N, C-alpha and C positions, 0 to 999 in steps of 0.2 A: 749475416750482417747486412749484406746488400739488400736483401729482401726486406729487412726491418727498416732500412733507410727509405726504400721506395714506399713502404706503407706510411711512414711518417710524413713524407713529402706529398703524398697523393691528395689529401684535403686541400693543401695550399695550391697545388697545380690546378685542381678542378675549380676552385673558387676564382683563381686568376683567369682561367678560360671563360668562366661565366661573366665576370666583370667586363672583359674585353669584348665579349659577344654582344653586350647590350649597350655599349657606349664607346665612342671614339674620343671622348674628352674626359677630363677629371670629373668624377661623380661626387656630388655633394653627399656628405656622409649622413645626412638626416632626411633622406627621401625614401619613402616606401616603394618597394617593387610591386607593380600592379600586374597580377596574373592575366595573361591574355584571355579575352572573352571569345566565345564561339561566334563565328560569322553567321550561322543559321540557327534558328530555334525550331523545335518541333511545335506544330500547332495542335497536336493531339495531347490531351491531358493524360498524365501517367501517375498511378499511385499503386505501388506493389508492396506488400508486407511479407517479411521473412523473419524467421527466428534464427538466432545465432547463440552459440555458447558451448559449454563443456558439460555434458550430461552427468559426468561422475563427480563434479565439484558440488560441495554443499552451499557455497556462496561465491558469487562473481559480481564484479563492479567495474565502473570506469572504462567504458569502451572508447576507442579512438580508431581513426581510419584514414587512409590515403588512397589515392588512385595510382595504379601501376601503369607503366607505359603501354601494356597490351590491352588496356581498358578494364581489366579486372580490379577488384578492390582488395586491399589488405587491412585487416582490423587486428587490434590487440586489446587486451584487458588483463586484469588480475583476478585470480581465482584460488580458492583454498577452503579450509574449514570455516573460516570467517575472516572479516577484514582485520588486518594486523596480525594474523596468526603466523607462526614461524614456517608453516608449510605453504604459504601463499607463493605462487609463481606467476610470471607473466606469460600468457599464451597468445598465439596468433592463429589466424585463419584467413583463407583467400576466398573471395566471392567470385565465382565464375558467372559473368554476365550472360553468357550464351545459354546456360541451362538454369541460371538463377538459383544456384545452390552454394552453400558454404562448405569448405573442406573440413576434414577432421582437424580439430585444433591440435597444436603441438606446443610444448613449452619452449620458450626462447631465453628465459632467465629465471633463476631461483636465487635465494639469498646466499647459498654457498658459492655459486659462480660469481655473484656480485662481490662477495668477500674476497675471493681470489683476485678478481680484477682490480679491486680498489685497495687491496692490501690492508684491510681493516675488518673488524668484526661487524657483521650486518645482522641485525635482529629481525628486520622485516623490510619488505619492498612494496611499492604500490604506485598508483596514479600514472600509468604510462601515457605518453603522448607521442604519436607518430608524426613525422614530418618529412616531406620530400622536397629537397632543395632544387632550384631550377637547373643546377648543374647535373642532376641525376643521382646525387647521393641521398640515401635514406637515413634518417636519424631517429633514434628512439630515446626520448627523455623520460626519466622516471625518478621517483624519490626513494630514498633509503633511510632507515633509522638504525642507529647503533645503540641508543639508550632511550628509555622513556617512550613517549608517544609521538604522534605526528608533528607536534610543535617543534621537535628537535630534528626534523627531516633535513637531509642534504640532497642536492640536485645532481643528477649524473646523466651522462649521454653515451649512447652506443652508436656506431656507424656501420652501414652496410653499403658495399659498392656493387652488389649484384642483385638488386631489387629485393632485399631482405631474405635471400636464400641462406646467406651466412652473415654473421655479425662479428665485428672486431670487439676487443675487450672494452669494458666500460671505463669511462673517465669521470672523475669527480670534478664538478665545476667549482672553482674557488672564488667566492665573492668577497671574502674578507679573510685576512690572516688570523683573525681572532675568532675562535669557535667555529665560524662558518656553518652555522646551523639555522634551522627554521626557514628554509626555502622550499616551497611546494609549487606544484604545477597541476593544472587540471585541463585547461582549454588550449586551443590552437595557438601557434606562434605566428609572428609576422616576419616578412623578409624585407631587407633593405636593398637599394639598388647597388650597393657595393658588395653584395653577396653575404653580408653578415645577417645574423638571425636575432630577432627580438623575442625572447621567451617571456610569456605573460605569467609572471610568478606572483606569489603572495606569501606573507608571513603570518604565523599564528602564535608566536611566542611573545608574551607581554602585550604588545599591540597587534591588531589585525589590520593589515594594510596590503596594498598591491604595488608592484613595480614591474618594469620591463628590464630584463637582464639581457644585455646585448653581447653575443658571443660570435666567434667565427667557427668554421667547420672543424678546426682542430681542438675546439673546446676551450679556447682562451677567452676569458671574460674581458670585454673591451670597456664596458660602461654599464651603469645601472641608472634608470630613470624612475624616480618616485612618481607613482600615479595618484595615490591618495595619502592623506595625512590624518592621523587619528585612528579610530577603531572601526571594526564592523564592516569592512569592505574587502572581500576576498574573491578568489577565483574570477579574475577579469576575463571578459570575452570581448575581443576587439572587432569592430566593424570598420573597415578601411574604405573611404569614399574617393580619395584621390592621393596624390603623392605626399601630401602634407596633413590631410585631415582624417581623423579617425574618432569614433566614439567607443568608449568601453562601458559595458554593463557589468555590475558587480552583484554578487550574492551578499545579502544583508544578514549579518549574524547577530544583530541587536535584538532585544526583546521588547522594544517599544515602538520604533519606527516601522520595521518589517516591510520595507518597500524595495523594489529593484532600484539600485543606485546607478547614476549615470555621470560620466565625465567626458570632456572633449579635449583633444589635442589639435593644434594647428601647425605644429612643427615636427610631425612624424614621431611623436611620442616622447620628445625630450622634456616638454613641460605640459602640464595638464591644468585645466580650469578646476576650481573647487567642485567636488562631486555634489550632486543634488539628487533628491528623491524623485522618482517618477510616480505616476498614480497607480502603478502595478504592485499589488501585494506580493510579498516575498516571504514565505514561511521558512526562512533560513535554509534555502535550497538552491542548487546550482541552476544557472540560466545559460543559454547559448544564443548569441546574436549573430546574424549573418546578413549580407547584402545580396539581393537578387541581381539579375542581369539588366534590370531597368533602374537600378540605384535605390530601390526601396529597402527599408530595414525590416527584418523579421526576427522574432525571438521565440525560442522554445522554452517553456517554463511551467512550473506547477501553479495552476490557477487557484489562488486562495481567496477568490471574491466571495465565496460562501464559507461559513464557519464549518469546520470539520475537525474531529479528533485526530484524523489522519490526513493532514493537509497535502501529503504527497500522493493521494489516491486518485489523482488525475494528472494529465499532461496536455498542455495547450499550445497553440500557435497564435501569435499576435503579429500585426503589421503596423508599421509606422511610416508616414509620409513626410515626417519632419526630423529625420535623423535621430530617432529614439526619444524625442521629447514627449510625445503622446502616443498611445498605443490602443489598438482595437483588436480584441480577441476574435478570431475568424474560424478557428477549428479546434477540436479536441481529439488528440490521438488516443486518449484513454478516458473512460468515464465521463462522457459528455453531459450526463444528467447530474453530475456531482452527487451521485447516490452515496449516502453514508453507509450503505450496506457493502460498498466496495472497500475492502480493507487492504487493497493492494498498495504497493509503493513503487512509483514510476519516477525515476530520478536520473541525474547526471547525463543530460542530453549532450550529444555531439552532432555536428552537421558538417558534412563534406560536400563541397561543390565540385562537380565533375562534368565538364562541358555545359549543357543546359539542364543537367540533372542535379538534384540535391538529395543526399542520403542522410537520413536522420537515424541516429542510434540512441538508445537509452536503456537503462537497467530496468528489468521487469521482475520485481519482487526478489531480487538477488538470485533468481533461479535461472535466468537467461537474459538475452538482449533482444530487443525488437529492432529490426532494421526496416525502415520505411523508405522506399525509393520513389521519389516524386520528381516533377520537373517544373520548369518555368511556366509552362501552360497551366499546370494544376494550380500553382501559386496565384497566377492572375485570375483564375476562375473563382478564387475565394474572396476577391475584392468586391 
């Protein structure tokens, strides 16, 4: 009993310690936490490509990653016979920066374990998102489905207090007492100065829209901020510029506009300007935006500037000097010539900033993941 009480109190104790460590006065509850920037940057350009994945899996997708305290990286993804199959599990692997290799993947969650944890039937799981809280707690958010398809998903979280060596039981996040379905996640989350977490979520049932679900480390839902109204804007990717200002990029699921959509907040995500279309074509595919150490905006996306029967047969990098209003494509990770002979599918990018390094992950033909390790110097060389 005492052990269970300690485990229940641990998230609250860690969050309290984090809040006390960053401020000596009352923290405004609508202020983004800004991650410390490195004091020194390498002047030498770095660009290293690695493969990652599970050789025995027929299909894998949706990579996510965080940096560990020892400098190594932790990644997770889902894999199985195919997306949505009952045998899909969430796997993880560790990248050793010293020898630049990924460890043998191992399963950290399957639908049976999720069913036991959540005390309900789980048909399938997917879309893991790793997150490391400033207090040192590691969280894994993922979606689960008990009936029908992804549009009826529910959002769950697991916590680890030993750098993802072991995980505590999953907890379902309750956004509404009625049904509580159709909440999904794909991209990174944000942190607030009071230690709470802003999950960049989206809905696909009836309407397709995005919102921020604000939770604490115990998995209690504090609030929800609507980001878009209407349809066709999912999988928000936030770029935080200061304590109040952020821009979100959205995947466009329409069949007429098909542009990367953009919205701005000036009060740390509580309210958002009406979203507008950028000039960047979006073939109903995920995008990932991030901010470099000089404040520039970058986006990894499928470049659909040329007509193709397989619009995800390339993956590009674009830069913006005006917080995502206009973009210039500067590099292609895959298929730079836009060859129609390339029938590959490169999708679901994820970007992790670690010191002055940036780690780009994406699905490669559902067969494996590409991990591209680049740095600030390399980004600046593309300008």
